[in-house]
N, C-alpha and C positions, 0 to 999 in steps of 0.2 A: 893651359899648360900645367902638367903635374910637376911639383917640386921634388927634387932628389936630395934635398938637405935632410940630415937626420933629425928625428923628433926630439924635442926636449923632454926632460923627465916628467914634468907636469902634464904636458900634452899626451905623453904615452899612457899615463894613468887614466886620463879622461877617455882615451880611445879604447882601452881595455875595459873600462866600466860600461861604455856603450855596447861593446861586443857581448859582454856578460848579460846586459839587459835584453839584447836582441835574442840571445839563446834562450833566455827564460820565457820571453814572449812566444817564441816559436814552439817551445815545449808545451806551454799552456794551450796554444791554439791546436796543436796536434792531439792533445788529450781531449779537447772539446770536440774535434772532428771525429775521433774514435767513438766518443759517447753518442754523438748524433748518428753515426753509421749503425751502431748497435740498435738504436731506437728504430731507425728506418727498417732494418732487417727484421726486427720483431714485429713491426706493424705489417710488413709485407707477408710474413708467415701467417698472421692472424687473418688477413684479408684474402690471400690467395692460396695458402697452404692447406693441406689435408688436416681435418680435425673431426672428432666424433660429434661435437656439439657446436652450435653457433656461439661465437664469442659475445658475451654480454658485458657491457661496461659496468663495473661495480658502482653501486649507489653510495653516495657520500654519507647518507644517513644510516647505512648499515653499520653494525658493530661487529668487527672481525675478531676472532680469537687467534692469536699468533702463538704457535707452539715452537717456533724456532728457538734453538738454544736449550730446549729441555730434552733430557734423555728418556728413551722409552723404558717402560717397565719390563721386567723379565718375561712376563706372560705375553706381552706385546711382541717382544723380540722373537719368541718361539713361534707365535702365530704367523708373524711375517715370514719367517724362514720356511715354515710348512707351506704357506701360500705360494712362495716363490718356487719351491720344489714342485708343487703340483702344477703350476703354470708352465714350468720348464718341461715336465713330463708330457703335458698335453700338447705342447708345441712339437716335441720330438715325435709323438705318435702321429700327429697330422702330417708331418713331413715324411715319415716312413710310409704312410698309406699312399701319399701322392707318388712317391718313388716306386712303390710296388705296382701301382696302377699304370705307370708309364712303362715299366719294364715288362709287365705281363698283361698286355691288352687282351680283353675277352673278345672272342669271335663267336658270332651267332651261328648256331648249327644250321645246316641245310635242311629243308623240309623232308620229312620221312615219307611223304606220299609220292614223291617224284620217282620215276623209273631209274634204277641203277644199272649202269653198264659197267661190268667188271673187266678190267684189263690187268693181266698178270705180267709182271716184269721180273725176269730172273737175272741173276748175276752174269756178267760177261764170261763166256766160256763154260756155262753150266751144262753138265751132262749127268743125267740121273744115275748112270753107271759109276761115275767117279765122285759125285757130290751127294751129300745128304742134306735135305732141307731141314732147317731148324724151326721149331714152333715160335710163334710170336711174330707175325708179319707186320710190316709198317704200312699202314693204310692212309692214303691221302685222297680226299674227295674234292673234285673240281666241278663247278657248275657250268654246264654246257648249254649251248643254244643253237638251234638250227633256223636258218632264215625261212621266209615264206615257202611253203611246199605246196605245189599244185599237182594234181593228177587228173586224168580224164577217165570218167566212167563210161564205157561203151555199152550201151544197152542193145542187145541183139534179140529181136522178136522173131520167133519162128512161126511159120504157118503149117498147119497139119490138115489132112483130109481123113475123115472117118472112112474106114474100109467098108466097101459095099454100098456107100451112100455118096451123095454129092455135097455133103456138109463140110465146109471149110471153116477153120478157126485160126486166128492169129493171136499171139500172146498180147495181153493188154499193156498199154503204155502206162507206166506209173504216173501219178498225178504230179504235174510240174507246177512250181509256184507262179511262173509266168509262161503263158502259152507261146509256143513257137520260139522259145528262147533257150540258149544253152547254159543259162545261169542256174546253178543249183541253189537249194535253200541254204546250205552251209555258206556258200560264197556271199549270198545276199545278206545273211545275218551278220557275217563277219564285217562286211563293208558298212552296214548300218551302225553296228556297235563301234567301229572305228571312227565314224563321223560324229555320233551323238554322245558316246560315252568317253572315248579317248580323245575327242576333239581333233581328229585328223581329217582334213577336207579330202574330197574325192580326188583332186588333182595330185595331192601328195601320195595318196594310196596308189594311184596309177603309176607314179614314179617308182614306188617300191616294187610294184609288179614288174616293171620293165627290167629291174635288176636281176630278175630270175627268168627273163625272156618271155614274159607274158604281156602282150600288148593289147589293151582294150581301148576302143574309141571312147572319148569323153561323152559324145552324144548318146552312145549306147548305155553308158552308166547312168546318165541323167534320165533316160527312159525307164531304166530299171528302178530308179528311185521313185518315179511317179507310180509305177505299178506296185511297189512295196507299200507306198502310202495308201493305195486303194485296198490292199490286203489287210492293212491295219485299221481300216475305217471302223469295223465292228468293235474292236477293242477301244477305239476312241469314244464311240458313243456309249459303250458300257461304262467307261470312266466318267463321262459326263453324267450319266444316271446316278452313279455312286456318290458323286460330289453333291448333286442336287437333292439327294435323299437326306442329307444332314440338315441340321437346323441352324447352323451358323457358318457363313462363308464370307470370304473377303475377295474383292475384285478391284481391278483398276485397268485402265487402258493406257497405252503408251504409243508414241509415234514411231513409225518405221518408214524409210523411203521405199516407194513402190514405183516400178517402171511403168510409164505411160507410153503405150505403143504409138498413139496418135501424135503426142508431142515429142516423142523420142527423148524424154528426160524423166527424172524421178519427181514424183509428187508425194505430198505428205499423206500417209495412211495411218490407220489405228489398228492395233492388235490388243486383244483382251487377255488378261491372266485371271483365272478364277481358282481359288484355293479353299479347300475345306479345312477349317481351323482345328477341328477335333481329330480328324483322321490324317491330315497332312497331304492328302491327294490334291493334285492340281492339274489343270489343263489350259491350253491356249486356244483362243477362238478368234477367227478372222473371217469377216464378212464384207468383202469388197472394200476393205479399208475404212469402213464407216463406224461411227459411234452414235448413230441417230436413235431416236426412241424406238423405231421398229426393230433395230438390232437388239436393244435392251429387252424388249418383250420376247423376241425369239430366243434370246439367251437365258433369261430368267423367268420365262412365263410359267413354268411348272414348279418353281421353287416356292416353298413355304417355310419361312423362318426369318432370322435376323441377318442383315447384310450390312457390311461396312464398306463405304466408298468415299463419302464426303461430297457428293454432288446431288443436285436436285434437277430432275429431268422433266420436261414437258412433252407429252405425246398426245396424239389425237386418236380417237376411236373411229369406228366405222361411220358414225354420225357426224364426224368432223368436229366433235366437241373436245375442248382442251381438257386434259387431265394432267395433274402434276404428280410426278413420280419421285418421291423422296427416297433416295437410295440407301439411307441409313436404316430404314425399316422397310426393305424392299419386299419381304414376304407378305406382311400384312397389307402393304399398299397394293401389291399385285392382286390379292384377294378382293380388296375393295374396288380396284379398277375393273377387274373382270366381272365383278358383280353389277357394274353399271352405276355405282355411287360416286359422286364427285368428292375428292379429298379436300 
């Protein structure tokens, strides 16, 4: 129960002294808290803030020169002012360049080798009898694009009879890339470039053709692909010869899934990559998905030089004698093997 009687003079002095001591203690603690908060903020900036160099704790053994409280010399004051002016001018120049770059973006000009289609636009209500054109036209160039364009070339071959004789002749049919096919060389070349250079599969190309009302069966396109591969076979063998004529090649085989018709599922097969180090030419080689010694001899049998692979192969000759085939020196080893000497 709180007493409501007035305090005596002595008790009042004691109470006021206690209040004064309490205020002093609170002020002291607040000052301590402010000091600790400043230290924590400083440490956070050192640990997580942006800085040009990593903070290094000073060594207690180092001797520091403290210039606080000393005035700078007149020469130092002048040098500091000049440095500050130069720094300010540099910052203003950088800001000005950035603003100019944003306000006036540079546009790359269109290629000069493209065909230009000129369209003239005259003022509304223009009549040469009432208006006079002024020099200095305003020209704007726009890059245009036409979608896939197909057309049919109809070849009409006529037959003629020499007068007074029974000799008949018909105009020869031009050589077609694929016999009994309506695919032109330009169409086949464009489809192969789209697949192997632009990485557009055949089914996506067929979808593009459908948008311009050209419908090609997928099976027909696959047959075209096989025929084009046969047409390119001489180029493939010529590339093989050029690579094997060099004296340093690199090769390796990698696995690919191969469809097995009997099992109706994929099995692991191997495909080879052979590269000429000096010329940069390269080709792929596939032989029934195998990497046996017979495949190695068939692939590198005519090569003479240094070869890098990292494997050692064991093959058999016609006499069923084992021969070791170190692929790091494939050329010399091939010569030794074909000569009948055991390595």
